[in-house]
TORRO-441923 format. One record per residue (C-alpha): residue number from 1; residue in one letter; chain; x, z, y. Coordinates in steps of 0.2 Angstrom, whole numbers, plus 5000, padded with zeros to 4 digits. Each point is the difference from the previous one (the first is absolute). Example, Ala and Ser with C-alpha at 12.3 -4.5 7.8 and 13.67 -1.06 7.14 Angstrom:
  nr rest kette    X    Z    Y
   1    A     A 5062 5039 4978
   2    S     A 5006 4997 5017
This chain:
  nr rest kette    X    Z    Y
   1    M     A 5243 5057 5438
   2    S     A 4987 5008 4989
   3    L     A 4993 5017 4997
   4    L     A 4998 5008 4982
   5    Y     A 4989 5015 4999
   6    L     A 5003 5009 4984
   7    V     A 4987 5011 4993
   8    R     A 5001 5013 4987
   9    H     A 4985 5000 4987
  10    G     A 4986 5013 5000
  11    E     A 5001 5017 4989
  12    T     A 4999 5000 4982
  13    D     A 4997 5015 4989
  14    W     A 5019 4999 4996
  15    N     A 5004 5002 5018
  16    R     A 4988 5015 5001
  17    Q     A 5008 5008 4985
  18    R     A 5019 4995 5008
  19    R     A 5003 4990 4984
  20    I     A 5013 4986 5002
  21    Q     A 4992 4984 4998
  22    G     A 5013 4986 5002
  23    R     A 4994 4985 4989
  24    S     A 4987 5009 4991
  25    D     A 4983 4993 5005
  26    V     A 4990 5013 5006
  27    P     A 4984 4995 5010
  28    L     A 4994 5007 5016
  29    N     A 4989 5014 5001
  30    D     A 4984 5003 5012
  31    T     A 5011 5007 5012
  32    G     A 5012 4985 4999
  33    R     A 4986 4987 5003
  34    A     A 4994 5010 5015
  35    Q     A 5018 5000 5007
  36    A     A 5001 4982 4998
  37    R     A 4983 4997 5010
  38    S     A 5007 5011 5013
  39    T     A 5017 4990 5001
  40    A     A 4989 4985 5002
  41    Q     A 4992 5008 5015
  42    V     A 5016 5003 5008
  43    L     A 5006 4982 4996
  44    A     A 4984 4992 5007
  45    G     A 5000 4991 5016
  46    R     A 5016 4991 4997
  47    E     A 5003 4982 4993
  48    W     A 5009 5000 4984
  49    G     A 5008 4985 4991
  50    G     A 4998 5006 4982
  51    I     A 5000 5015 4989
  52    Y     A 5012 5003 4985
  53    S     A 5001 5013 4987
  54    S     A 5009 5008 4986
  55    P     A 4991 4996 4984
  56    L     A 4998 5018 4994
  57    S     A 4982 5004 5001
  58    R     A 5001 5013 5012
  59    A     A 5008 4989 5013
  60    L     A 4991 4985 4996
  61    E     A 4982 5009 5003
  62    T     A 5006 5007 5015
  63    A     A 5004 4983 5006
  64    E     A 4983 4992 4994
  65    I     A 4991 5014 5010
  66    I     A 5010 4998 5016
  67    A     A 4997 4980 4998
  68    T     A 4981 5002 4997
  69    E     A 4999 5012 5015
  70    L     A 5009 4988 5011
  71    G     A 4991 4985 4994
  72    M     A 5017 4992 4993
  73    A     A 5004 4989 4985
  74    S     A 5004 5009 4984
  75    P     A 5017 5008 5000
  76    I     A 5013 4991 4990
  77    A     A 5011 5011 4987
  78    L     A 5018 4998 4999
  79    D     A 5010 5008 4986
  80    S     A 5015 5004 5012
  81    L     A 4990 5011 5010
  82    T     A 4996 5013 4985
  83    E     A 5005 5017 5000
  84    R     A 5017 5007 4997
  85    D     A 5003 5003 4981
  86    Y     A 5003 5019 4997
  87    G     A 5004 4998 4982
  88    D     A 4999 5016 4990
  89    A     A 4994 5009 5015
  90    E     A 4983 4992 5000
  91    G     A 4984 5011 4996
  92    S     A 5011 5016 5004
  93    T     A 4997 5012 5013
  94    D     A 5015 5007 5010
  95    A     A 5000 5016 4989
  96    E     A 5000 4991 4985
  97    L     A 5014 4988 5005
  98    S     A 5011 5013 5007
  99    I     A 4999 5008 4983
 100    R     A 5006 4983 4991
 101    Y     A 5013 4995 5013
 102    P     A 5007 5016 5008
 103    G     A 5011 4999 5016
 104    Q     A 5007 4982 5002
 105    V     A 4998 4992 4983
 106    P     A 4993 4983 5002
 107    V     A 4983 4995 4995
 108    E     A 5002 4988 4985
 109    G     A 4993 4982 5004
 110    R     A 4997 5004 5019
 111    E     A 5002 4984 5012
 112    S     A 5011 5004 5013
 113    R     A 4995 4999 5018
 114    S     A 5012 4986 5004
 115    D     A 4992 4989 4986
 116    V     A 4983 5004 5006
 117    A     A 5006 4993 5017
 118    D     A 5009 4985 4993
 119    R     A 4983 4994 4991
 120    V     A 4989 5003 5015
 121    L     A 5010 4995 5015
 122    P     A 5001 4981 4994
 123    V     A 4981 4999 4997
 124    L     A 4996 5008 5017
 125    T     A 5012 4988 5009
 126    E     A 4992 4984 4991
 127    L     A 4982 5008 5006
 128    A     A 5007 5002 5018
 129    R     A 5006 4982 5000
 130    R     A 4985 4993 4992
 131    H     A 4989 5009 5013
 132    E     A 5011 4998 5015
 133    G     A 4992 5007 5016
 134    E     A 4987 5009 4990
 135    S     A 4996 5018 4995
 136    L     A 4999 5004 4981
 137    L     A 4993 5013 4989
 138    V     A 5010 5007 4985
 139    V     A 4993 5013 4990
 140    S     A 5013 5009 4989
 141    H     A 5006 5016 4994
 142    G     A 5010 5015 5008
 143    G     A 5016 4996 4990
 144    V     A 5001 4982 5006
 145    I     A 4996 5005 5018
 146    R     A 5014 5014 4999
 147    S     A 5012 4988 4993
 148    L     A 4997 4988 5013
 149    L     A 5003 5014 5014
 150    L     A 5016 5005 4992
 151    A     A 5006 4981 5000
 152    V     A 4994 4995 5017
 153    A     A 5002 5015 5010
 154    P     A 5014 5010 4991
 155    G     A 5006 5009 5015
 156    D     A 4981 5006 5006
 157    G     A 5001 5016 4990
 158    K     A 4985 5007 5007
 159    H     A 4988 4988 4990
 160    H     A 5010 5003 4983
 161    D     A 4991 5016 4996
 162    E     A 4983 4998 5009
 163    P     A 4987 4999 4987
 164    I     A 4992 4983 4997
 165    T     A 4982 5005 4999
 166    N     A 4986 4991 4990
 167    G     A 4993 4987 5011
 168    S     A 5013 4999 5013
 169    V     A 5006 4985 5009
 170    H     A 5018 4996 5005
 171    S     A 5005 4986 5010
 172    F     A 5015 4988 4999
 173    R     A 5006 4985 5010
 174    H     A 5009 4984 4993
 175    A     A 5010 4991 5013
 176    E     A 5015 4989 4998
 177    G     A 5001 5002 4980
 178    S     A 4999 5019 5000
 179    L     A 4988 5014 4998
 180    E     A 4999 5015 5012
 181    L     A 4990 5015 5001
 182    V     A 4988 5001 5015
 183    Q     A 4989 5016 4996
 184    F     A 4999 5012 4987
 185    D     A 4983 5005 4997
 186    D     A 4994 4987 5012
 187    P     A 4984 5005 5011
 188    L     A 4998 4982 5002
 189    E     A 5002 5002 5019
 190    E     A 5000 4982 5008
 191    Q     A 5014 4990 4994
 192    T     A 5004 4981 5003
 193    V     A 5006 4989 4985
 194    G     A 5016 4992 5007
 195    D     A 5002 5021 5000
 196    G     A 5054 5077 4886
 197    S     A 5006 5013 4995
 198    G     A 5002 5006 4982
 199    D     A 4999 5017 5007
 200    I     A 4985 5008 4993
 201    E     A 5000 5014 5012
 202    E     A 5000 4988 5014
 203    Q     A 4987 4990 4993
 204    N     A 4989 5015 4999
 205    A     A 5003 5003 5019
 206    V     A 4997 4983 5005
 207    E     A 4995 4987 4987
 208    R     A 4985 5008 4992
 209    R     A 4989 5000 5016
 210    D     A 5000 4982 5000
 211    T     A 5005 4992 4984
 212    Q     A 4988 5005 4988
 213    G     A 4997 4982 5002
């Protein structure tokens, strides 16, 4: 068994402005860097087998700050961990997007949640197998973490509309070839290893709180 702790990157200016980031490479702001240091404090005192990251700068810098604070080797960036592609929605606020895509009109070029899960799950499974019996850190994005929740815990609706905040940590267990949710917004209490809709209205209510990247 292996444990994977997925961390959402720290805040960016677009997060603060509530603009959808997606694949746009928006850097951390000072608040985001402070959040990364705070997350590192939460993660301290445990043994980590490695740290991996999305290649987008907001995630990679978050991972670098955490690795430095914890005395770990530099994070390894993996393209498969990048944020969901929001297509034509990127750079827009909720208000702007609702004018361009009213009602249930699908956003042009947006990656589906199932496609996100299909590209992320194999790499997480491979990392878990490579680090059997260890705990890993994976720094990624709100859209990625939400897509994983919907894929591995589809019946656990209480976690499908809770915000995934900047710097938050969410734990998953890999065992017997499958990944399962351990704790949403994990406070890192002691655990042992061996432990999409196209509807813009729905997105405004749920996605925008965590998927501005």
